[in-house]
C-alpha positions as CSV (number, residue, x, y, z in Angstrom):
1,M,75.9,56.6,-9.0
2,T,73.7,59.0,-9.1
3,V,70.7,59.7,-6.3
4,L,68.1,59.1,-9.4
5,A,69.8,55.9,-10.4
6,A,69.8,54.6,-6.7
7,L,66.3,55.7,-6.5
8,V,65.2,53.5,-10.0
9,G,67.1,50.8,-8.9
10,V,66.0,50.3,-5.1
11,I,62.3,51.7,-5.6
12,L,61.4,50.2,-8.9
13,I,60.1,46.6,-8.3
14,P,59.4,44.4,-10.8
15,L,56.3,42.5,-9.9
16,G,55.6,41.0,-13.3
17,V,55.4,36.8,-12.7
18,A,52.6,35.5,-14.6
19,G,50.0,33.5,-11.9
20,V,52.5,34.8,-9.2
21,R,51.7,33.7,-5.3
22,F,52.8,36.4,-2.8
23,Y,54.0,34.9,0.0
24,Q,53.4,37.1,3.0
25,G,54.4,35.2,6.2
26,K,53.9,31.7,5.7
27,R,51.0,31.5,4.1
28,A,50.5,32.2,-0.2
29,E,47.6,34.6,-1.2
30,K,46.4,34.1,-4.8
31,V,47.6,37.6,-6.6
32,D,45.0,39.2,-8.8
33,A,46.4,38.4,-12.4
34,V,45.3,41.9,-14.0
35,L,47.4,43.5,-11.0
36,V,50.4,41.7,-12.0
37,A,50.1,42.3,-15.8
38,R,49.5,46.4,-14.9
39,M,52.3,46.2,-12.7
40,T,54.4,44.7,-15.4
41,E,53.1,47.2,-18.1
42,A,53.8,50.0,-15.5
43,D,56.8,49.3,-15.0
44,K,58.2,48.6,-18.3
45,A,56.7,52.1,-19.4
46,I,59.1,53.3,-16.1
47,Q,62.3,51.8,-17.7
48,D,61.4,52.6,-21.6
49,G,60.9,56.5,-20.0
50,E,57.0,56.7,-20.7
51,W,56.1,58.4,-17.9
52,D,52.7,59.2,-18.6
53,R,51.8,56.0,-19.2
54,A,53.1,54.5,-16.3
55,I,51.5,56.7,-13.9
56,Q,48.2,55.7,-15.8
57,Y,49.2,51.9,-15.2
58,Y,50.0,52.9,-11.8
59,E,46.6,54.5,-10.8
60,E,44.4,51.5,-12.4
61,V,46.6,49.4,-10.1
62,I,45.8,50.9,-6.7
63,P,42.6,50.1,-6.5
64,R,43.3,46.4,-7.3
65,T,45.8,45.8,-4.4
66,G,43.4,45.6,-1.6
67,Q,45.3,44.3,1.5
68,K,48.8,43.6,-0.3
69,K,50.2,46.9,0.9
70,I,53.5,45.9,-1.2
71,F,51.8,46.3,-4.3
72,R,50.3,49.7,-3.3
73,V,53.4,50.5,-2.2
74,A,55.7,50.0,-5.0
75,A,53.0,51.6,-7.2
76,L,52.7,54.8,-5.3
77,Q,57.0,54.9,-5.0
78,N,57.2,54.1,-8.9
79,M,54.6,56.8,-9.6
80,A,56.1,59.5,-7.3
81,L,59.1,58.3,-10.1
82,A,57.4,59.3,-13.1
83,Y,56.3,62.4,-11.8
84,L,60.1,63.2,-10.9
85,K,61.3,62.3,-14.6
86,K,58.1,64.4,-15.9
87,G,59.4,67.6,-13.3
88,E,55.9,67.1,-11.6
89,L,57.3,67.6,-8.2
90,E,54.4,68.7,-6.0
91,K,52.5,65.7,-7.6
92,G,55.3,63.4,-6.7
93,L,55.1,63.8,-3.4
94,E,51.2,63.9,-3.1
95,A,52.0,60.3,-4.2
96,L,54.1,59.3,-1.8
97,E,51.7,61.2,1.5
98,R,48.9,58.4,-0.2
99,I,51.2,55.7,1.1
100,Q,50.1,56.7,4.8
101,G,51.6,54.5,6.9
102,D,51.2,51.2,4.7
103,D,54.6,51.6,4.1
104,L,56.4,48.0,5.0
105,N,59.9,49.6,4.6
106,P,59.6,53.7,4.8
107,D,63.3,54.5,4.2
108,Y,62.8,53.8,0.2
109,T,60.1,56.4,0.5
110,K,61.9,58.6,2.5
111,L,64.8,59.0,0.6
112,L,62.3,59.6,-2.7
113,R,60.8,62.2,-0.7
114,A,64.2,63.9,0.3
115,Y,65.0,63.9,-3.4
116,L,61.5,65.2,-4.7
117,L,61.9,68.2,-1.9
118,E,65.6,69.0,-3.2
119,K,64.6,69.1,-6.4
120,K,61.6,71.5,-5.4
121,G,64.0,73.7,-3.3
122,D,63.3,72.8,0.1
123,R,66.9,72.4,1.1
124,E,66.4,71.9,4.8
125,E,63.9,69.7,4.9
126,A,65.5,67.0,2.2
127,L,68.8,67.5,4.4
128,R,66.5,66.4,7.3
129,I,65.9,63.5,6.2
130,Y,69.1,62.9,4.3
131,G,70.9,63.2,7.8
132,E,68.1,60.8,9.5
133,L,68.5,58.3,6.8
134,S,72.5,58.6,6.5
135,K,72.4,57.2,10.2
136,E,69.4,54.9,10.4
137,A,68.2,53.5,7.3
138,S,67.5,49.7,8.1
139,I,68.6,49.2,4.4
140,P,72.2,49.7,4.4
141,E,72.4,50.3,0.9
142,L,70.7,53.4,1.5
143,R,72.8,55.1,4.2
144,P,75.6,55.8,1.7
145,V,72.9,57.6,-0.8
146,A,72.0,59.5,1.9
147,E,75.1,60.8,3.2
148,A,75.9,61.6,-0.3
149,R,73.2,63.9,-1.0
150,E,73.4,65.6,1.9
151,K,76.9,65.9,1.8
152,W,76.6,67.4,-1.4
153,L,73.6,69.7,0.0
154,S,75.9,70.6,2.6
155,R,78.3,72.6,0.9
């Protein structure tokens, strides 16, 4: 599995269920239907390889996310992935910077950041992040991906 396939598999968070209720803790909150619709459209654009359209939809979603951090983080992660696919690595890194501590599980963001840095040519920082994730990722599925990237870059 390539790192990009792993990233798409673990980062792309399909949220498109009309009338969805978002469960946070033990209480349910009604989620903005436009937010869900736009996330669905953006996720479809990512899957179809329509990077500019995906980025546009994610930008529209972000102001609507309010206190629902999972939607904001997913939009920014997926936006970074779209920028990666477009070859706009700096913009991808900027999208990840916008997460600013809102990440409910930062390991996905770190993996994507490391891959963007790797592609940008910042090998040392990418190696540092991969090394950290290969040992300490709280999501076990990410450890072998990070370890494989670390080994590949270290050769």
